C-alpha positions as CSV (number, residue, x, y, z in Angstrom):
1,M,-40.5,44.9,2.4
2,K,-43.2,47.3,1.2
3,I,-44.7,47.0,-2.3
4,A,-46.9,49.7,-3.8
5,V,-49.4,48.7,-6.4
6,T,-51.4,51.3,-8.4
7,S,-55.1,50.7,-7.8
8,K,-58.6,51.9,-8.6
9,G,-59.8,50.9,-5.2
10,K,-58.9,50.3,-1.5
11,E,-58.9,46.5,-1.3
12,L,-56.6,43.7,-2.4
13,T,-59.4,42.6,-4.7
14,S,-59.5,46.0,-6.4
15,E,-58.4,46.3,-10.1
16,T,-55.0,47.7,-10.7
17,D,-54.7,51.2,-12.4
18,P,-52.3,51.2,-15.3
19,R,-51.3,54.8,-14.6
20,F,-48.7,55.7,-12.0
21,G,-48.9,59.4,-11.3
22,R,-52.6,59.6,-11.8
23,C,-53.8,56.4,-10.2
24,R,-56.5,56.9,-7.6
25,F,-54.9,54.8,-4.8
26,F,-51.6,53.1,-3.9
27,L,-52.1,49.9,-2.0
28,I,-49.0,49.4,0.2
29,V,-48.6,45.7,0.8
30,D,-46.2,43.7,3.0
31,P,-46.1,40.4,1.0
32,E,-44.7,38.4,4.0
33,T,-47.5,39.3,6.4
34,G,-50.3,40.1,3.9
35,E,-50.9,43.4,5.7
36,F,-51.8,46.4,3.5
37,Q,-53.0,49.9,3.6
38,A,-54.7,52.0,1.0
39,V,-53.2,55.5,0.4
40,E,-55.1,58.0,-1.7
41,N,-52.9,59.5,-4.4
42,D,-53.2,63.3,-3.7
43,S,-51.3,64.0,-7.0
44,S,-53.9,62.3,-9.2
45,M,-55.6,65.6,-10.1
46,A,-52.5,67.8,-10.2
47,M,-52.2,70.2,-13.1
48,G,-48.6,69.0,-13.7
49,G,-45.9,67.0,-12.0
50,A,-48.2,64.2,-10.9
51,G,-45.6,61.5,-11.4
52,P,-42.8,63.0,-9.4
53,Q,-45.3,64.0,-6.6
54,A,-46.6,60.4,-6.5
55,S,-43.0,59.2,-6.4
56,Q,-42.4,61.3,-3.3
57,T,-45.5,59.9,-1.7
58,I,-44.5,56.3,-2.0
59,S,-40.9,57.0,-1.1
60,R,-42.0,58.7,2.2
61,L,-44.0,55.5,3.0
62,G,-40.8,53.4,2.7
63,V,-41.8,51.5,-0.5
64,E,-39.1,49.5,-2.1
65,V,-41.0,48.1,-5.1
66,L,-43.6,49.7,-7.4
67,I,-46.0,47.6,-9.5
68,T,-47.9,49.6,-12.1
69,G,-48.9,49.6,-15.8
70,N,-46.5,52.3,-17.0
71,V,-44.2,55.0,-15.8
72,G,-43.2,58.2,-17.6
73,P,-39.7,59.7,-17.6
74,N,-40.1,62.3,-14.8
75,A,-41.7,59.8,-12.5
76,F,-39.1,57.2,-13.4
77,Q,-36.2,59.5,-12.5
78,A,-37.8,60.3,-9.2
79,L,-38.4,56.7,-8.4
80,K,-34.9,55.7,-9.4
81,A,-33.4,58.5,-7.2
82,S,-35.4,57.1,-4.3
83,G,-34.1,53.5,-4.9
84,I,-37.5,52.1,-5.8
85,K,-37.6,49.2,-8.2
86,V,-40.3,49.5,-10.9
87,F,-42.2,46.6,-12.4
88,I,-44.7,47.2,-15.2
89,G,-47.5,45.3,-16.8
90,A,-50.0,45.5,-14.0
91,T,-53.4,44.1,-15.1
92,G,-56.0,42.3,-12.9
93,T,-56.3,42.7,-9.2
94,V,-53.8,44.0,-6.7
95,E,-53.7,40.6,-5.1
96,E,-52.9,38.9,-8.4
97,M,-50.0,41.4,-9.0
98,I,-48.5,40.6,-5.6
99,E,-48.6,36.9,-6.4
100,K,-47.1,37.4,-9.8
101,Y,-44.3,39.5,-8.2
102,G,-43.6,36.7,-5.8
103,R,-43.3,34.2,-8.6
104,G,-41.0,36.5,-10.6
105,E,-43.5,37.0,-13.4
106,L,-43.4,40.8,-13.7
107,E,-41.0,42.9,-15.8
108,E,-38.6,45.2,-14.0
109,I,-37.7,48.2,-16.1
110,N,-34.6,50.4,-16.2
111,D,-36.0,53.1,-18.3
112,P,-39.4,54.9,-18.6
113,S,-42.1,52.7,-20.3
114,V,-44.0,55.6,-21.8
115,A,-43.5,59.2,-23.0
116,S,-44.1,62.2,-20.7
117,H,-47.8,63.0,-19.9
118,S,-49.1,59.7,-21.1
119,G,-51.7,59.2,-18.3
120,M,-53.4,62.6,-18.8
121,R,-56.3,61.5,-20.9
122,Q,-57.3,58.3,-19.2
């Protein structure tokens, strides 16, 4: 299984980024082996459509679960179409979020958690 966590840095000890489409990095983690890779989010500076573009990026990487702070409506629809489960409430480090996911402590959502364009000003 591959889990993507929105991150401000390239390490498991990096702080999570509450934004999905405009996060700096995705850390793609295999929770069974502990192996991970940092993937730069090329859509973070996009003029528009950052969420759907970011959704395509993690979908191409075979991600099954996303852990982030919030997800807007366009990104959520793209993630849902790709079969990616979305968990919100990411705070702390990437490593802490993987542990919380493993303990069932994160909230899975079935609808967007914020309005469109919410991450633009952060």
